[in-house]
C-alpha positions in Angstrom: 106.0 51.4 -126.6 105.6 55.0 -126.4 107.8 56.4 -124.2 110.6 54.5 -122.7 111.4 53.9 -119.2 113.9 56.7 -119.4 111.9 59.5 -120.4 111.2 61.1 -116.8 107.2 62.1 -118.2 107.1 57.7 -118.2 108.0 58.0 -113.8 104.9 60.5 -113.8 102.3 59.4 -111.2 98.9 57.8 -112.3 95.5 58.6 -110.5 93.0 58.8 -113.9 91.6 55.3 -116.0 91.5 58.0 -118.9 96.2 58.1 -118.4 96.0 54.5 -118.2 94.5 54.4 -122.2 96.8 56.2 -123.4 99.4 53.7 -123.9 97.6 52.6 -126.7 96.6 55.9 -128.3 100.4 56.8 -128.9 100.9 54.0 -130.9 98.0 53.9 -133.4 99.7 54.8 -136.6 97.9 55.6 -139.9 97.6 53.0 -142.1 100.4 53.7 -144.6 102.8 53.6 -141.7 100.9 49.7 -141.6 104.2 46.5 -140.7 103.8 43.3 -139.8 106.4 41.4 -137.6 107.1 37.6 -136.3 108.1 36.4 -133.0 109.6 32.6 -133.7 110.2 30.4 -131.0 112.2 27.5 -130.9 113.8 24.9 -128.8 117.5 23.7 -128.4 119.0 20.0 -128.4 122.0 17.9 -128.7 121.8 16.1 -132.1 123.6 13.5 -130.5 121.4 12.4 -127.7 117.8 14.5 -128.4 118.7 16.6 -124.3 117.5 20.0 -124.2 120.5 23.0 -124.4 120.6 24.6 -120.7 121.6 28.8 -120.5 125.0 27.9 -120.2 127.5 25.5 -120.2 129.3 23.5 -122.2 126.8 23.9 -125.3 124.0 26.1 -123.4 121.9 28.8 -125.4 124.5 31.1 -123.9 127.5 30.1 -126.2 124.9 30.5 -129.2 124.2 33.7 -128.4 128.0 33.6 -127.8 128.4 33.3 -131.7 125.5 35.2 -132.9 127.1 38.0 -131.5 131.0 37.7 -132.6 129.9 36.3 -136.0 126.7 38.2 -137.4 126.9 41.7 -135.7 124.2 41.0 -132.6 124.9 43.3 -130.0 124.2 41.6 -125.9 122.7 42.3 -124.1 121.7 42.4 -120.0 119.1 43.7 -117.7 121.3 45.1 -115.3 125.3 45.6 -116.3 127.5 43.2 -116.3 124.7 40.5 -115.9 123.9 37.7 -117.7 123.3 37.7 -121.4 119.9 37.5 -122.3 119.3 38.7 -125.8 120.4 40.2 -128.8 120.0 42.8 -130.8 120.7 44.3 -134.3 118.6 46.7 -136.2 115.1 47.0 -135.2 115.4 42.9 -134.5 115.9 41.3 -131.3 116.9 37.9 -130.3 115.8 36.6 -126.7 115.1 33.8 -124.7 112.1 32.1 -122.5 112.7 30.6 -119.4 113.3 27.6 -120.2 116.2 28.5 -123.2 113.7 28.2 -126.4 115.4 30.9 -128.7 113.2 33.7 -130.1 113.4 35.2 -132.9 111.6 39.1 -132.6 112.0 40.0 -136.5 111.9 44.1 -137.3 108.9 45.0 -138.6 108.6 44.2 -142.6 106.7 45.7 -145.1 104.7 43.0 -146.6 105.6 39.1 -145.6 107.5 38.0 -148.5 110.3 40.6 -146.1 109.1 38.4 -143.2 110.0 34.9 -145.1 113.2 36.0 -146.2 114.6 37.2 -142.7 113.2 34.5 -141.3 115.5 32.0 -143.4 118.3 34.1 -143.1 118.1 34.0 -139.3 117.5 29.8 -139.5 120.7 30.6 -141.9 123.1 32.3 -139.4 122.1 29.1 -136.8 123.0 26.7 -139.0 126.7 26.9 -139.4 126.7 27.5 -135.6 124.4 24.2 -134.6 126.3 21.9 -137.0 129.5 22.8 -135.0 128.0 22.4 -131.4 126.4 19.2 -132.2 122.7 21.0 -131.9 119.2 21.0 -133.8 116.1 23.1 -133.6 112.9 21.7 -132.8 109.8 23.8 -134.3 106.9 22.4 -132.0 104.7 23.8 -129.9 105.3 21.9 -126.8 109.1 20.1 -125.5 108.6 16.7 -127.1 110.9 15.1 -124.7 112.8 17.2 -121.8 111.1 17.2 -118.0 110.4 19.6 -116.4 113.0 18.8 -114.0 115.8 18.6 -117.5 115.7 22.3 -117.9 117.5 25.1 -116.2 115.8 28.6 -115.8 117.0 31.7 -118.3 117.9 34.2 -115.5 115.7 36.4 -116.3 114.5 38.7 -113.2 110.8 38.4 -113.8 111.3 34.7 -115.0 111.7 33.9 -111.8 109.2 36.4 -110.0 107.1 34.7 -112.7 107.9 30.5 -111.8 106.9 31.6 -107.7 103.5 33.3 -108.4 102.2 31.5 -111.4 101.4 27.5 -109.8 99.7 29.3 -107.8 97.0 30.4 -110.7 97.2 27.9 -113.0 98.8 24.7 -113.1 99.9 25.3 -116.7 102.4 27.6 -115.0 105.8 25.7 -115.6 105.5 24.2 -118.2 104.1 27.1 -120.4 106.9 28.9 -119.4 109.4 26.3 -120.0 108.2 23.8 -122.5 106.2 25.9 -125.1 107.0 27.5 -128.4 104.3 29.8 -129.9 104.3 31.9 -133.4 102.8 34.8 -133.3 102.2 37.7 -135.6 103.0 41.3 -134.7 99.8 43.7 -135.9 99.6 48.1 -136.2 96.3 49.5 -135.6 95.0 53.1 -137.1 92.1 53.9 -134.5 90.5 52.9 -131.0 87.5 50.9 -133.7 90.0 49.3 -135.5 92.2 47.9 -132.4 89.1 46.6 -130.3 87.9 45.1 -133.3 90.6 44.0 -134.5 90.7 42.4 -130.8 87.5 41.2 -130.5 87.7 38.9 -133.5 91.1 37.3 -132.8 90.1 36.6 -129.2 87.0 34.7 -130.7 89.1 32.9 -133.6 91.8 31.9 -131.3 90.9 28.8 -130.3 90.2 27.9 -134.2 93.8 28.8 -135.1 95.0 27.0 -132.7 93.2 24.1 -134.0 94.5 25.1 -137.9 98.3 25.5 -136.7 97.7 22.9 -133.9 101.6 21.5 -133.8 102.6 19.5 -130.3 101.2 15.9 -130.5 104.2 14.9 -128.1 104.9 15.1 -124.8 107.6 13.3 -122.4 109.3 11.0 -125.5 105.5 9.9 -126.6 102.8 10.1 -128.2 100.7 12.5 -125.8 97.0 11.9 -127.0 96.3 15.2 -128.3 97.1 17.2 -131.4 98.2 20.5 -129.1 99.8 19.9 -126.0 101.0 24.0 -125.4 96.4 24.7 -126.5 95.9 22.0 -122.9 98.7 24.1 -120.8 97.0 28.1 -122.1 93.5 26.1 -120.9 95.6 25.5 -117.8 96.7 29.2 -116.7 95.8 32.0 -114.8 92.3 32.9 -116.1 92.9 36.7 -114.6 95.3 36.8 -117.5 95.1 35.0 -120.1 92.5 33.0 -122.6 89.4 34.6 -124.2 88.9 38.0 -121.9 85.2 36.8 -122.3 84.4 40.8 -120.8 85.3 42.1 -124.1 82.8 39.5 -126.1 79.4 41.3 -124.8 79.7 44.8 -125.7 78.5 45.9 -129.0 81.3 48.5 -129.2 84.3 48.3 -127.4 86.4 50.8 -126.1 90.1 51.4 -124.7 88.6 51.5 -121.2 87.2 48.2 -121.4 90.9 46.7 -121.9 91.8 48.7 -119.4 88.9 47.8 -117.1 89.9 44.0 -117.4 94.0 44.6 -117.2 93.7 47.0 -114.1 91.7 43.7 -112.1 95.1 41.2 -113.1 98.0 40.1 -110.8 100.7 42.4 -110.9 103.7 41.0 -111.3 106.9 43.8 -110.9 107.8 46.8 -110.9 110.8 48.4 -111.5 112.6 51.5 -109.5 116.2 53.0 -109.7 116.7 49.5 -112.1 115.8 48.0 -109.3 112.9 44.8 -109.4 110.3 45.0 -106.2 107.9 41.6 -106.3 105.1 42.6 -105.9 102.4 39.3 -106.6 98.8 39.4 -106.7 98.0 42.9 -106.0 96.0 44.5 -108.7 97.5 47.3 -111.0 93.9 49.1 -109.6 94.5 48.5 -106.4 98.3 49.4 -106.9 97.0 53.1 -108.4 94.1 53.2 -105.4 96.6 52.1 -102.7 100.2 51.8 -103.4 102.6 49.0 -102.1 105.0 49.6 -99.4 105.4 53.5 -100.2 105.2 53.6 -103.9 102.9 55.0 -106.1 101.5 53.4 -109.2 103.3 55.0 -112.6 102.9 55.2 -116.0 106.4 52.6 -116.5 104.6 50.6 -113.6 101.6 50.5 -116.6 103.1 50.1 -119.4 105.5 46.8 -117.4 101.8 45.4 -116.1 100.2 45.3 -119.7 103.3 43.5 -121.5 102.8 40.4 -118.7 99.3 39.6 -119.6 99.0 37.3 -122.0 95.6 36.9 -123.6 95.1 35.1 -126.9 95.7 38.9 -128.2 96.5 41.8 -126.9 97.3 45.2 -128.2 100.1 47.0 -126.3 103.2 48.7 -128.5 101.6 46.1 -132.0 98.7 44.2 -131.6 99.7 40.9 -131.4 98.1 37.3 -131.6 99.3 34.2 -129.9 96.9 31.6 -130.7 99.4 29.8 -132.3 101.7 26.6 -132.4 105.8 26.8 -133.4 105.8 25.3 -136.7 108.4 24.4 -138.7 110.2 27.4 -140.8 108.5 26.1 -144.3 105.6 26.9 -142.3 105.7 30.4 -139.9 105.1 32.5 -142.1 101.4 31.9 -142.7 100.8 32.5 -139.4 101.3 36.5 -140.3 99.9 36.1 -143.7 96.6 34.2 -142.3 96.2 37.3 -139.6 97.6 40.1 -142.5 95.3 38.7 -144.5 91.7 38.6 -142.0 93.3 42.5 -140.5 94.7 44.6 -142.8 92.3 44.8 -145.6 88.8 46.1 -144.8 87.0 44.3 -147.0 88.7 41.6 -145.8 88.4 42.6 -141.9 84.0 42.8 -143.1 84.4 39.7 -143.8 86.3 38.1 -140.6 84.0 40.4 -138.4 81.0 39.2 -139.6 82.2 35.9 -139.4 83.6 35.9 -135.9 80.0 37.1 -135.1 78.5 34.0 -136.0 80.0 32.2 -132.8 79.2 33.3 -129.4 81.4 32.7 -125.9 80.0 29.5 -124.8 80.6 27.0 -127.2 83.6 28.7 -128.0 84.3 27.7 -125.2 83.0 24.3 -124.6 84.9 23.3 -127.7 88.5 24.7 -126.3 89.0 20.8 -124.8 88.1 19.1 -128.0 90.1 21.6 -130.3 93.5 20.6 -128.5 93.0 17.3 -129.1 91.5 16.9 -132.2 92.4 19.4 -134.2 90.6 19.9 -137.4 88.5 17.0 -136.4 86.4 18.8 -133.7 83.5 21.0 -134.0 83.0 24.3 -132.9 79.1 23.4 -131.5 77.3 22.4 -134.7 80.1 23.2 -137.5 82.8 21.6 -137.7 86.7 22.9 -137.6 87.7 21.7 -140.6 84.6 23.8 -142.7 85.1 27.2 -140.6 88.9 26.9 -140.9 88.3 26.4 -145.1 86.3 29.5 -144.6 88.7 31.8 -143.0 91.5 31.1 -145.4 89.2 32.1 -148.4 89.6 35.4 -146.5 92.5 35.9 -146.0 93.6 34.9 -149.2 91.1 37.3 -150.7 92.6 39.6 -147.8 96.1 39.7 -148.9 95.3 39.3 -152.9 93.6 42.7 -152.4 96.7 43.5 -151.0 98.9 42.9 -154.2 102.4 42.7 -152.7 104.0 41.4 -155.2 107.3 39.1 -154.5 110.7 40.0 -157.2 108.8 36.4 -158.7 105.6 38.4 -159.4 103.5 37.0 -156.2 101.1 38.0 -154.2 101.7 37.3 -149.9 98.4 34.2 -150.3 101.3 32.3 -151.5 102.4 31.6 -148.1 99.3 30.2 -147.4 100.1 27.6 -149.8 100.7 24.9 -147.5 98.7 25.8 -144.5 95.6 25.5 -147.1 96.8 22.2 -148.4 96.9 20.6 -144.9 93.0 22.4 -143.6 91.2 21.5 -146.8 92.4 17.9 -146.9 90.8 18.4 -142.4 94.8 18.1 -141.6 96.4 20.4 -139.2 100.6 20.4 -138.4 100.4 17.8 -136.1 99.2 15.4 -138.4 102.1 15.7 -141.1 104.3 15.1 -137.2 102.7 11.3 -136.5 101.7 10.3 -140.3 103.4 7.0 -140.3 104.4 7.0 -136.4 104.2 3.0 -134.5 102.1 4.0 -131.3 105.3 3.6 -129.2 108.1 5.9 -131.4 111.7 6.1 -129.9 113.0 9.8 -128.8 114.8 10.1 -131.5 112.1 9.4 -134.1 109.8 12.1 -132.3 113.3 14.6 -132.3 113.6 13.9 -136.1 110.3 14.8 -136.9 109.9 18.2 -135.2 112.8 19.6 -136.6 112.8 23.1 -137.4 
């Protein structure tokens, strides 16, 4: 994001709020340089018994990383010299680990959705032979369908240990969010302050509806959970100062970077780094850190960049614009997420329609609808309007936006082709979770649940 932490200028103290906006202004791009990225998380389990994948040990996810490195040219990365491997890099892409050993592909920036799908299918192909040899399968759902918390190990990333201790003091869903949820996210660009803040506003407003459209986590600990998105329910029980719909951004007619900065300043910190060492600093707001420091340390630009990356609203601005409400999905549906957002946000006419559509919602009705949306998906309503009808309208806007972009595949199809399966579900008033549940008995076996949950 802009300057690296190794850049000496990143160590400069920050004292004025105007300086904090630079982290966003520095990554604005001309429209011609817009790219799209995808992040896809998935759970690994042993095929023989469904046991969740640990970090290390026999058949741990570390062995998967080692095989990817040896066979496919991924370079291992550690936080400290000689420390445990926690990620891989290749070109502009990376493979990282979430706290419960969820494996995440963070794809390279792509010009269109066709390229994203090619990259994702290539990633799954690289995993295929490794997984077959190790007796592993991958699950593309939003919440681990069988594992209990006590069956999961912790990935040894420094900030995860701090989050493990601090976040439960701020919300009951903390450990589940960290270790038992998985998502598909899209990363996009913005060209100006007005563009970034318009995209942020509409995506915050539409997040609960889009979660219902992509709801794909109806299982918990080997049983039916009684809801379409257990992951969505977990996020309703997270630290309200750093997650959710950011209600302060719904109120102003014209948003500025300063509005997002003001919100971020009042979220509790996790940590900062000095000379490569982590300094735990949980709970102090960045505003207070700027004003009063911590144990003799003063806030720097690098500290601010790190803090911005530890905030988890349903849409956020960092080095890109990131949208976060979707459950993880099987490979044949995952590309619908960046396709949906690209269609809504990258064509000017579509973005204007999206903004007008979002303006028909108010915070009170959307907030009140969230529990029903995670429980019932598109069978729920937002105010007096059926979620299914709203989702159909939203997909129509996205489809038009993708058609207007006219980015064609080798087969001559525009990017709207990647909305096909999701559109079929939405038209029928269904979400991906309904496919997982179709025909299952009231008390399915763990093996039946795992078979349905494959990525």
